[in-house]
N, C-alpha and C positions, 0 to 999 in steps of 0.2 A: 218273237219266234222263240221258242221254244230250242236249248242247247242242247236237247238229245232226240229232236224232232227228225223226221225222216228229210222235210220241206229243207231244215236249215243246212243239211248235209249236200242236198240236191244243190240248193243256191250257192254253196262252196265252190262244188264240182264245176259248176257253169262259171261262175267267176276263173277260176284256174283255167278252163278251156279259152274263156274269151283274153285273161293276159297274154295264153302263148299266141292267139292269134294276131293281137297286138303286137306283141314282137315280131312275127314273121313279116305283117304290115309295114312296118314304121321301121323297122331294121336300117335299113338305107336312108329313110327319109326324114332323119332325127338332123334338125339345122342345124346352124352354128361351126366355128372353127372345130378342128381336130379333136383338142381335146373334151369342149363340149360333147362333141360328138358321143365320144368313147365313154364320158358318165351318162350321157343320155343312155345308151345300151346296156352300162352294167346295171342302172334302174330299171331298165326295162327287165334285165336279168333275176333280178332283185325281186322285184314282183310276182315275176312266176314263182320264184321259190316258196316268197311267203305265202300265196295264195295255196300255191301247193301245201305245205308246210301245215298251216292250217285245216285242211280239208280233210288230212290224213289224222291231225291231232282228234277231229271231232268225229271219226271213224274211231279211233281208239277210244276216246271217253263213249263212246255211246256202246261201245263192243263190252269194255272191263267196269263201266258202271263209275268213272273215276269221280265225276261231279255230275249231283243229279237235276243242277240249275245254275243260271246265270249268277244267283246269289251265293250260291254254293262255291262256283269257279271265284266270285270276287271277295268271299271272305266274309259276306255279310249274313251266313247263315248261322252264328254263332249259338244262336238258342235253338235246345234242342227239347224243348218244353212242349205241351199240346199244338199240334198244327191241324189245320182243317184242311182236310184232303179229298177230293171230289170224286167224284166217278158213278158210275150207276152200281148198284144190289148187285149181288150175286144172281138173283135169278134173271135178271133184265142184260147181265152180260151178252155182247155178242163176239162172237169168235170167226177171227179172218184167216182163211185156211193159206200157208206160205206153200212155196216150192217144193220142197221139201217133206211135206205131209204134216207139217206142222201147225195146230193151229193157236193163234194169239191172241190173248184179249187184257181189257184193261178196266179192273173193278176196285169197287170200294166197299170195304169189309165191317160187315154191321157191328160185330164184339169188338173185333181190336180198335176201330175207328181210322185205318189205314186203306190206301190207297195202291197199288203195285199193279205191275206185268205178271201174268202168269201165260206160258206155252207149254200145249197139251199137243202128245201124238199116240196114236189109237193100231193097236196090232193091225197087221191083215185078218187075223181071225174077227176082229169086233165089226167086219162087215159082211162076213161071210152068214147066209139064211138060215145055216143049221145052226149058227149061234146069235141070233137076233135075240134074243131071249136071256142069253147069257151074260152074268153079272161079272164084271175083269177085276182080277186085282192091279193095286196102283203104285208104283215107285215115285216119289218125289225126288226129283233129282236136284240137291240144294248146291248152287255155287260158291265160290271163294270170293273174299273182299279182301281187294278189289274185284268187281266181276258182275256179272247178270245174267240171267236166263240167257239171253243168246250167246255165251261164253261157250255153251255145252253144245250148241251147231259148230259156233264158230273155230273153236280151237279144241273141243271136246267129240267132233264127229260124231255127233248123234243127230239122226237116228240110226244113219248107216251103219254103227260098229255096231249098234244093238241088235240091227235088222240083220246082221253076219251070225252073230251071236245063236240068235233065233235058228236061221237057218241050218247050223251046225248042230241043233239040240243043245245048245249049250245050257239054256234057260228057258222058260215060260214066258208066253205071251202077256206081258202088262200096259195094264196105260202108264204111259211117263207123263209128269207133271212136271214142269222147270217154274217153281214161282221166283219173286227177286226174294229175298232173305235180309233186305235193307232195305224198306219201304224211305224214299226221301233221303236216301243216299248217309243213313245211320246205322253203324254196325253196334248191335246190342247183343252179340254173341247168339242170337235168335232167344232173348228173354225179355220178359214182360218187364220196363221199367218205367220211370214216370213220363207218360206221355207217348208213349213209345211199346205198344203191347204187341210186341213181333212175334212172342211165342204165339199168344191167340191169333195172329193173323195163319200164322203154318198151320195151326192145330186145331183150329173152330173154323175160321171164315175158307182159307184156300179149298179146306175138305169139301166145304157147303159147297162152292163154286165147281168142284166136279161132281158132286152128287147129284147136283143138279139140271148139269148138263149131258152127262155119261153115265153108261150101266156099270158104276162100280160096286163090287162087292161090300157088303154093309159092316161085316166082322172087322176087330181089330187084327187079326191075322192075316188079313188081307191087303194091308196097308203097311207098306215101306219106305224107308227113307235111303238115298245114297246120295252122301257126302262129299266135296272134296275141300280141303286146307280149313275155311272155316265152317265151308258146310258140313266137314266130316266132323267137327266137333258137335253141329245142332245135329247132325245124322245121330250121335251118340244119345246124346240128351233128351231129345224129345221122347222117344219111345219110354223111357223113363220116368218122364213129366208127366208123358200123357199116355197109359199104357192101354187105357179104352180107345185109342184114338191107332195108336202103330204098332205093328207089332215086331216089326224088325228094322234094324236099322245099319248102315255102312258106312264105314266113317274113313276114307282115304287118304292119308297124310293129315290127319286132321292136326288143329290149334292146340293149344294147350288144356290139357283135359281136367283143369284145373282152375278152370277159368283163364281170360286174357284181359290183364289190367287195362288196356287200351281199348278195351270197349264196353265194361262194367265196371265203373268208378268206386263205386261202394263194396267194402271188401267180403262185406256181410251177405250181400245179395248176391255177389259176383261166386261165392261159395255157393251158396243155397241151388244157384242153378249151373255149378259146373257138374260135369258127367260123372266127375271121381267122388261129391260128395254124394250125388244123386244114387249113384249105384249101393252106396253103401248104408241107403236109408230106403231103397226100395222094398217094396212086398210082389214086385209085377216079375213074372219070368220071360221077360224081354228076349228077344236074340240080338247079340250084337258080332258082330262083321269090322275088326281094326286091322288095318296096313299102313304099312310105311317103308321105306327102306334104310340100309344103314348109313347110307350117303347123306341123305336127307338132315340137315343142320336146322332146317325150319321147323319140321316136326319128328324129333329125335326118338329112336327106339323109348328111350327113355320113357317117354308121355305114357306108352303102352302100357310098359312096364309097370310102372305107378298104377295107372286103372287097372289094370291086371290081381295086384295085389289086394286093390278095393273091393273089388267084384268076387274075390277067392271066397266069402260064405255069402254070396246072395246066391239069389235062385237066378240070376242073368244064366243065359247060355252065351258063353264069349268063344268067340274062335278068333286067331290072330295070325297074321301074315307077317313076315320080313323078307323084303327083297335084298339080295347083296349090294345090288346097285340102283340107282335111279334119284336126279334131284326132287326140288317139289313144282314140277311141272306137269303139262297133261300128257309128257311122254310117257311118264310112269303111273299116271293115273289110266289112260288107254291100257294098258301092261297090265294093271289089274281088273278090268271089266270083266275078263272071261272068270275070274275065282270071286269078284263081289256078285255079279249077276246070277252065276250059276248057285252059290251059297241062298241068296233073295227066293231063286228060285224051289227052294228046299225048302224053304222057312216058310212061305206065303201059300196063302190057300187061295181057290176060286177059280174062276175062269174054263177055260176047257180043258178037258180031261186029257193026262201027258200020255 
C-alpha cells in the first residue's frame, strides 16, 4: 500500500476510530487486580494516541511531500540515479475533478522519463460559450521543498485566493497548473542532473500535458511561473533557461539564487543552473519578479540584491519587492499574491480581452 495514497490514510483513520471505540467499550472491562486494570487502561490510551499520531503524520507527509515512498521513509532510497517511473503518457492522462474545481492527474513525461502529479484549474471564462475558441495564458505554480502540489490548496488557499483577485480586477484569467517539482522526492533545484531531468519535466513534459488537454495560448509570452521558496528559485531560473517556453517568472522568498548546495552537488552544474549565472549569460528579455521580506532569514534581501547586480547588464526586465516584515511562510506569500499576480497579468498575453 502506497505511503502517500489515500487508501492508506483512510485505513489509519478507520483504525484510529476503532481504537477509540475499543477503549470506550473495554474501559470498565479490563480484568485483573487494580494495578493491572490501570495498566491496561493506560495501554488503551496509548494505543489511541499512537494511531492518531500515525494518521496525522501520514496526512502531513502527503501534504508536504516529505517522503515519497516506504523506501524513502526507511532510508532505502539513497540511489538517485536513473529510475523507472510508470504512468500514462501526456495524451492519455486522465484528469479527476475535485471539490474546489481543481483537476488532478498523474502522468509519465516522455522527454524526462519522470512521472508525477499535476493539478490544474481553469478560470470561469474558460467554460463560457463566448470564449469557447479562446486560448488562455498559463501560470504554473511551483511549490517549495518540502512540499507538494496540494500545498497550494491546503496552505496557499488556492484557487480561492486567486479567484478573489480576479473578482477584484487585480489580475487576468489564467489556467493555473501545479506540477510536482521534485518527482520521486529528489530535489534538484528544477535542474537536469544525472537520471533526474526535472528541468525537462517542467519545461517540456508538463507543457505538453497542458497543451494536450486544455486550450493554452502557444507563444512563450503566454506562459508564466509563480514559485515559493525552492519553487521561487525555479520560477526565476526556468524563463532564463527556456525562453522559448516561458516568458515570465515570479519568485517569492526564493532559495539562494546562486544555487543550493544541498540540491546540486556538482559545483559547475550548480553554477550553470543558477539564476544568477543564467541572467548574466542570457540574451532573452524575460520578465522576472522577485520578492522577499526584511525579516526572512531563509531568503534574505541579499539574495535578490546579488541577483539584481548580476542582471544589471542583461535584457531581463526585473522588478523587485521588499516587505518590511514577514517570515518564510504562506502568510507572507499570500500577502504577495496581489503584487505577483497583478504583475503576471501585465506580462502575459492571450486569453479574454481586459
